[in-house]
C-alpha positions as CSV (number, residue, x, y, z in Angstrom):
1,M,-35.7,-42.6,-34.1
2,E,-33.7,-43.9,-31.2
3,A,-32.2,-41.7,-28.8
4,T,-28.2,-41.3,-29.2
5,K,-26.3,-41.2,-26.1
6,N,-23.2,-38.4,-25.7
7,K,-20.1,-40.1,-25.1
8,K,-17.1,-39.0,-23.0
9,R,-14.5,-37.8,-24.9
10,D,-11.3,-40.1,-24.8
11,R,-8.0,-37.1,-23.3
12,T,-5.7,-40.1,-22.4
13,G,-2.2,-38.6,-23.9
14,E,-3.5,-35.6,-24.0
15,I,-1.2,-33.1,-22.6
16,Y,-1.6,-29.6,-21.1
17,G,0.9,-27.4,-20.1
18,D,3.4,-30.0,-18.0
19,Y,0.5,-31.9,-17.2
20,T,-0.3,-35.3,-19.5
21,I,-3.4,-37.0,-18.9
22,V,-3.2,-40.9,-17.3
23,R,-6.6,-42.0,-17.4
24,P,-10.3,-40.5,-16.5
25,A,-11.0,-40.3,-13.0
26,E,-14.7,-42.5,-11.1
27,N,-16.8,-39.4,-11.8
28,D,-17.1,-39.3,-15.6
29,R,-16.7,-35.2,-15.7
30,E,-13.5,-35.3,-14.0
31,W,-9.4,-36.6,-15.5
32,I,-6.2,-37.7,-13.6
33,A,-3.3,-35.6,-15.0
34,R,0.1,-36.2,-14.5
35,C,3.0,-33.7,-14.1
36,S,5.9,-34.2,-15.8
37,C,7.5,-34.0,-12.1
38,G,5.6,-37.3,-11.3
39,R,3.0,-35.8,-9.0
40,E,-1.4,-36.3,-10.6
41,R,-3.9,-35.2,-9.6
42,I,-8.4,-34.3,-10.7
43,V,-9.0,-32.2,-13.0
44,K,-12.5,-31.5,-13.6
45,N,-13.4,-31.6,-17.2
46,D,-14.4,-27.4,-17.4
47,N,-10.6,-26.8,-15.5
48,I,-8.6,-28.8,-18.5
49,W,-7.3,-26.1,-20.7
50,K,-6.3,-24.0,-17.6
51,L,-3.4,-27.2,-16.3
52,K,0.2,-25.8,-16.9
53,R,2.2,-26.6,-14.4
54,C,1.9,-28.2,-10.0
55,K,2.8,-25.9,-7.4
56,S,5.9,-27.5,-6.4
57,C,7.7,-27.1,-9.6
58,A,5.9,-22.9,-10.0
59,A,8.2,-22.9,-7.5
60,K,11.1,-24.6,-7.9
61,L,10.7,-22.2,-11.7
62,R,10.3,-19.1,-8.9
63,I,12.8,-19.7,-6.6
64,A,15.5,-20.5,-10.4
65,K,14.9,-16.8,-11.2
66,Q,15.0,-15.5,-8.1
67,K,18.3,-17.0,-7.5
68,G,19.6,-15.0,-11.0
69,R,18.7,-11.7,-8.9
70,P,20.9,-9.7,-6.3
71,K,19.3,-9.0,-3.0
72,K,18.0,-5.4,-2.1
73,D,18.8,-3.8,1.0
74,K,14.9,-3.0,2.3
75,F,16.1,1.0,3.4
76,T,18.1,1.0,-0.1
77,E,14.4,0.6,-1.2
78,M,12.8,3.1,0.9
79,Q,15.0,6.1,-0.1
80,N,14.6,5.5,-3.8
81,W,10.8,5.7,-4.3
82,M,11.5,9.0,-3.0
83,R,14.5,10.3,-5.1
84,A,13.5,12.3,-7.9
85,K,13.8,10.6,-11.7
86,R,15.9,13.8,-13.0
87,P,17.5,16.1,-10.5
88,K,17.0,19.6,-10.9
89,F,18.7,21.4,-8.3
90,K,22.6,20.6,-7.4
91,Y,24.5,20.3,-4.4
92,D,27.0,22.9,-5.2
93,V,24.7,25.5,-6.0
94,L,23.4,28.7,-4.1
95,Y,19.2,29.0,-4.1
96,E,17.2,32.6,-3.5
97,L,14.4,30.4,-1.4
98,D,10.7,31.5,-1.1
99,Y,9.5,30.6,2.8
100,Y,5.8,31.0,3.4
101,Q,6.5,31.8,6.3
102,C,9.8,34.1,6.2
103,T,8.6,37.5,5.3
104,H,11.7,38.2,2.5
105,S,13.7,35.6,0.4
106,C,16.2,33.3,2.2
107,K,19.5,32.0,0.6
108,G,20.2,28.0,1.2
109,T,22.1,24.9,0.1
110,L,20.2,21.6,-0.8
111,I,20.5,18.8,1.2
112,N,18.0,16.3,-0.6
113,E,15.6,16.3,-3.6
114,Y,12.4,14.6,-3.6
115,R,9.8,14.9,-6.2
116,N,8.1,18.0,-6.0
117,T,10.0,19.0,-3.3
118,A,13.5,19.8,-2.0
119,S,15.1,20.6,1.4
120,F,17.3,23.3,2.1
121,E,19.4,24.8,4.9
122,V,19.3,28.2,4.8
123,V,22.8,30.3,4.5
124,E,21.9,33.6,4.8
125,C,18.8,35.0,6.0
126,N,16.3,38.7,7.1
127,S,16.9,39.9,10.3
128,I,13.1,39.5,10.7
129,D,12.8,35.6,10.0
130,E,15.5,34.6,12.1
131,K,13.9,33.5,14.7
132,V,11.6,31.7,12.2
133,V,14.6,30.0,10.6
134,A,16.2,29.3,14.1
135,K,12.8,27.4,14.9
136,L,13.5,25.0,12.1
137,N,16.9,24.0,12.8
138,R,17.5,26.9,9.5
139,R,16.1,23.6,7.1
140,V,13.6,24.2,5.4
141,N,10.9,22.5,2.6
142,L,9.8,23.9,-0.4
143,K,7.8,22.6,-3.4
144,K,9.9,22.9,-6.9
145,K,8.4,26.2,-8.0
146,D,9.0,28.2,-5.2
147,V,12.7,27.8,-5.3
148,T,15.6,30.0,-8.0
149,A,19.0,29.5,-8.2
150,L,21.1,32.3,-7.8
151,C,25.0,31.4,-9.0
152,P,27.8,28.5,-8.4
153,K,28.9,27.9,-4.7
154,N,32.5,29.5,-3.9
C-alpha cells in the first residue's frame, strides 16, 4: 500500500474579515492575504481564522468612532467619579454633625457630598468644642451615617 501525502488545502479566494487570501507563500504553512485597503501580509495556517482587519483600517475605524463623541475635560472627569450617584443631602438644610473630636454634636451645612462621606461647614457648636472646630477651619468631613437632618435653612 502506498503512503498518501496530505495535500495542502487551497485557500485562495477565501475571505476572513477584511482579508482575502491571494496566494500561497514560499513556506508551506503560510499564505499571503490582502486587506480591503490593499495592504498584504503573510499569515500562518494556524492564525488564519484570527484575521479581521489590518492595523491601519482598525485605527481609521477607531478614529471615526471617536469623532462622534465630545471631548471631556480631565478636571470634570476627576470630579465626577467622586460625586455621589444618588445624593442623600441637600445644600439648604441644617444638619446635626457627630464629629469624633467634638464632645457635643455640632450644627452645619453641606459643602460637598461624595460616595460614603460628606464635607460640612460648622455653623454652631458648643463653646467647649470651639477650639477644635477653629483648628479645622470650621470644615468637617464625616461619614454619612454620622449626620442627621435638623430643619430647612431659612
